[in-house]
C-alpha positions in Angstrom: 20.3 16.7 8.9 16.8 15.0 9.5 16.9 12.0 11.8 14.6 9.2 10.8 12.2 7.9 13.7 11.3 4.8 11.9 14.3 2.8 10.1 13.7 1.4 6.9 14.7 -2.0 5.8 15.8 -2.1 2.1 15.7 -5.1 -0.3 15.5 -5.6 -4.0 13.0 -8.2 -5.8 12.9 -9.2 -9.5 9.6 -8.0 -11.0 8.8 -9.0 -14.6 12.5 -9.6 -15.3 13.7 -6.0 -13.7 14.9 -5.1 -10.3 12.6 -3.3 -7.9 14.0 -1.8 -4.8 11.7 -1.7 -1.8 11.8 0.4 1.5 10.0 -1.6 4.1 9.1 -0.4 7.6 7.0 -2.3 10.3 7.0 -5.9 11.3 8.0 -8.5 8.7 4.5 -10.3 9.1 1.3 -9.1 10.2 -2.4 -10.1 10.2 -3.2 -6.8 9.0 -3.4 -5.8 5.3 0.1 -4.3 4.0 0.2 -0.6 3.4 1.9 0.1 0.0 3.1 3.8 -0.8 3.7 4.7 -4.4 6.0 7.7 -5.3 5.4 10.5 -8.0 7.2 11.1 -11.2 10.9 11.9 -10.7 10.8 10.9 -6.9 11.8 7.7 -5.0 10.3 5.5 -2.3 12.5 7.1 0.3 10.3 10.3 -0.4 7.6 8.7 2.1 9.9 8.6 5.0 8.5 11.8 6.8 4.9 10.6 6.7 6.0 7.0 7.8 7.9 8.8 10.8 4.7 10.7 11.7 2.5 7.6 11.6 1.4 6.4 15.2 2.9 3.4 16.8 -0.5 1.8 16.4 -0.2 1.8 12.6 3.8 1.8 11.9 4.4 -0.9 14.8 1.7 -3.3 13.8 1.4 -3.1 10.0 3.9 -4.0 7.0 4.5 -0.7 5.1 6.2 -0.9 1.8 7.5 1.8 -0.6 8.8 0.6 -4.0 10.8 2.7 -6.3 9.0 2.5 -9.8 11.0 1.1 -12.7 13.6 3.8 -14.0 13.5 5.6 -10.6 15.6 5.4 -7.5 17.7 1.9 -7.3 15.0 0.1 -9.6 16.8 0.5 -12.9 16.4 -1.9 -15.6 19.0 -4.3 -16.5 19.6 -3.0 -20.1 18.9 0.4 -21.2 15.3 1.7 -22.6 14.2 4.4 -24.4 11.0 5.1 -23.1 8.4 4.1 -20.2 4.8 3.1 -20.7 2.1 3.5 -17.8 0.9 0.0 -18.5 4.2 -1.3 -17.6 3.9 0.5 -14.2 0.3 -1.1 -13.8 1.8 -4.6 -14.5 4.8 -4.1 -12.2 2.5 -3.1 -9.3 0.2 -6.0 -10.0 3.3 -8.4 -9.6 4.4 -6.8 -6.6 1.0 -7.0 -4.8 0.7 -10.6 -5.7 4.1 -11.3 -4.3 3.4 -9.3 -1.1 -0.3 -10.4 -0.5 -1.3 -13.0 -3.0 -5.0 -12.2 -3.7 -5.7 -10.6 -0.4 -6.8 -6.9 -0.3 -4.2 -4.2 0.5 -4.3 -0.4 1.3 -2.8 1.7 -1.4 -1.5 5.2 -1.0 0.1 7.1 -4.1 1.2 10.6 -4.8 1.0 12.4 -8.2 1.9 9.9 -10.9 1.7 7.2 -8.1 -1.9 8.5 -7.3 -2.8 8.2 -10.9 -1.6 5.0 -11.2 -3.3 3.8 -7.9 -6.6 4.9 -9.2 -6.0 3.0 -12.4 -5.1 0.0 -10.5 -8.0 0.0 -8.1 -10.3 0.2 -11.5 -8.7 -2.6 -12.9 -8.3 -4.8 -9.9 -11.0 -3.6 -7.4 -11.0 -6.7 -5.2 -7.5 -6.1 -4.5 -7.8 -2.7 -3.0 -9.3 -2.4 0.6 -8.9 1.7 0.8 -7.2 4.0 -1.3 -5.5 7.4 -0.7 -4.8 9.5 -3.7 -2.5 12.6 -3.0 -2.4 15.0 -5.6 -3.0 12.5 -8.5 -4.9 14.5 -10.9 -4.6 13.0 -14.3 -4.1 14.9 -17.2 -5.9 17.5 -19.7 -8.4 16.1 -21.9 -7.1 15.3 -25.5 -8.5 15.1 -29.0 -7.9 12.1 -31.1 -6.9 14.4 -34.0 -3.9 15.2 -31.7 -2.5 11.5 -32.4 -0.3 12.0 -35.5 1.7 15.1 -34.1 1.9 13.1 -30.7 3.6 10.0 -32.3 5.8 12.3 -34.4 6.8 14.1 -31.3 7.5 10.8 -29.2 9.8 9.6 -32.3 11.6 12.9 -32.6 12.3 12.5 -28.7 13.4 9.2 -29.0 16.2 10.3 -31.4 17.2 13.2 -29.1 17.6 10.9 -26.5 19.9 8.7 -28.4 21.7 11.9 -29.4 22.2 12.8 -25.7 20.2 16.0 -26.0 17.7 14.7 -23.4 19.4 14.2 -20.0 19.2 14.9 -16.3 21.3 17.3 -14.8 24.2 16.2 -12.3 25.5 18.3 -9.3 28.8 19.2 -7.8 27.8 17.9 -4.2 24.9 16.5 -2.2 24.5 20.1 -0.8 24.0 21.4 -4.3 21.2 18.5 -4.9 19.4 19.5 -1.7 19.6 23.2 -2.7 18.0 22.1 -6.3 15.2 20.4 -4.1 14.4 23.4 -2.0 14.5 25.5 -5.4 11.7 23.2 -6.4 9.8 23.4 -3.3 10.6 26.3 -1.2 8.6 24.8 1.7 11.1 22.0 2.2 13.3 22.4 5.2 17.1 22.3 5.0 17.4 19.1 7.2 14.7 17.2 5.2 16.4 18.4 1.9 19.8 17.1 3.1 18.2 13.8 3.9 16.4 13.4 0.6 19.4 14.5 -1.3 21.3 11.4 -0.2 18.3 9.3 -1.6 17.2 10.9 -4.6 20.9 11.3 -6.1 24.2 9.4 -5.9 27.6 10.3 -6.2 29.3 8.6 -9.5 32.7 7.5 -10.4 33.1 11.2 -11.8 32.7 12.5 -8.4 29.5 14.4 -9.3 25.9 13.7 -7.9 23.6 12.1 -10.4 19.9 12.1 -10.0 18.6 8.5 -9.4 16.3 8.4 -12.4 16.3 7.6 -16.4 16.4 10.3 -18.6 14.1 8.4 -20.9 11.2 9.5 -18.5 11.5 12.7 -20.0 10.5 11.4 -23.3 6.8 12.3 -24.0 4.3 9.5 -23.9 3.3 8.1 -27.3 -0.2 7.7 -26.1 -2.7 10.6 -25.7 -4.3 11.0 -22.4 -8.1 9.5 -22.8 -10.3 11.0 -20.1 -13.2 8.5 -21.2 -10.9 5.6 -20.2 -10.0 7.5 -17.0 -13.5 7.7 -16.0 -14.3 3.9 -16.8 -11.5 3.2 -14.4 -12.9 5.6 -11.7 -16.2 4.0 -12.1 -15.0 0.4 -11.7 -13.4 1.3 -8.1 -15.1 -0.3 -5.2 -12.9 0.7 -2.5 -13.5 3.8 -0.5 -11.3 6.6 -2.0 -9.9 9.6 0.0 -8.4 12.4 -2.4 -5.9 14.7 -0.5 -5.1 18.0 -2.1 -3.0 20.9 -1.4 -4.4 24.5 -0.8 -3.1 25.3 -4.2 -4.9 24.4 -7.7 -2.0 22.2 -8.9 -3.4 21.3 -12.4 -4.1 24.8 -13.2 -0.5 25.9 -12.2 0.8 23.2 -14.5 -1.4 23.3 -17.5 -1.9 27.0 -17.7 -5.9 26.7 -17.6 -6.2 23.6 -19.9 -7.2 21.6 -16.8 -8.1 22.9 -13.5 -9.0 21.6 -10.0 -12.4 22.1 -10.6 -12.3 19.8 -13.9 -10.6 17.1 -11.9 -13.5 17.5 -9.3 -15.9 16.9 -11.9 -14.0 13.6 -13.0 -14.0 12.2 -9.3 -18.1 12.5 -9.3 -17.7 8.8 -11.1 -15.8 7.3 -8.0 -18.5 5.5 -5.9 -17.2 6.0 -2.2 -15.3 9.3 -2.2 -14.0 11.6 0.6 -11.7 14.8 0.1 -9.2 16.7 2.1 -7.4 19.8 1.7 -4.1 20.4 3.5 -3.2 24.1 4.3 0.3 25.6 3.8 1.3 22.9 1.4 2.2 22.5 -2.3 2.1 19.5 -4.5 4.9 17.8 -2.4 2.4 18.0 0.6 3.8 14.8 2.1 6.9 16.7 2.6 5.4 20.1 3.4 2.9 18.7 6.2 3.8 15.0 6.9 2.1 14.9 10.3 -1.2 16.3 8.7 -1.0 13.8 5.8 -0.2 10.7 8.2 -3.0 11.6 10.5 -5.5 12.0 7.4 -4.3 8.6 6.1 -4.3 7.1 9.3 -7.8 8.1 10.2 -9.1 7.0 6.9 -7.5 3.6 7.0 -8.9 3.0 10.4 -12.3 4.2 9.6 
């Protein structure tokens, strides 16, 4: 099994009436700005362990590094059941967390996938709160047309009903080894040692003896709101911090959306960001922080120290 180089402290804070589980590395206090790492959809804060282990002592030994579990993921489960999650709540949770961690001081923010999208949104909403921003494969979504709204709301209502009836759910597994095998099927580049380690944090054994993914099935319910590109571009334009966008060598949007949204279109949207750098990681897929943690760590560290 993978052996951690940097041991994490874990703690739970109450944010907006809900528990927020945090993994923390580095000194408890530091004159340097905190580095906050945001995970993606159906992931957990522990997912950043490999990158943290690859940071130099100059970074990990001198700065406070915090990786929260988003609400409804990992160990940040709402006190009472919910049937859907909204991006605006993630944004408010992040704002509350950063206020608790750093007051009004600027911090450094890194996000992967969904976390990258939320980091970009937040940096546009609270530009003074972000010193530097790193977006790993956070591409946004295909453009939509307002005429799609009636069907989208109907789909959302239908899926809420299906969730209540138990038709929308997450799989469970016979063992932690089966969870690790599932992670490696999703990402063939993930080594067996890292998969075995992640399995212990991505799922947990229940009273029934089976291993259950640490995520709420309600996350699989479609968003009620359409993705509005004009709003995303306005947020991009409001970002004042330098931004580094790190991508894998594959065109992830084209793979996911079957041509409805491509990396080229994402790059066109990024022209609205004032201070932008980009980097491509070779021999890596969407989970590039698992595939090439040393490369990703070096890119982040060089950018933060520039």
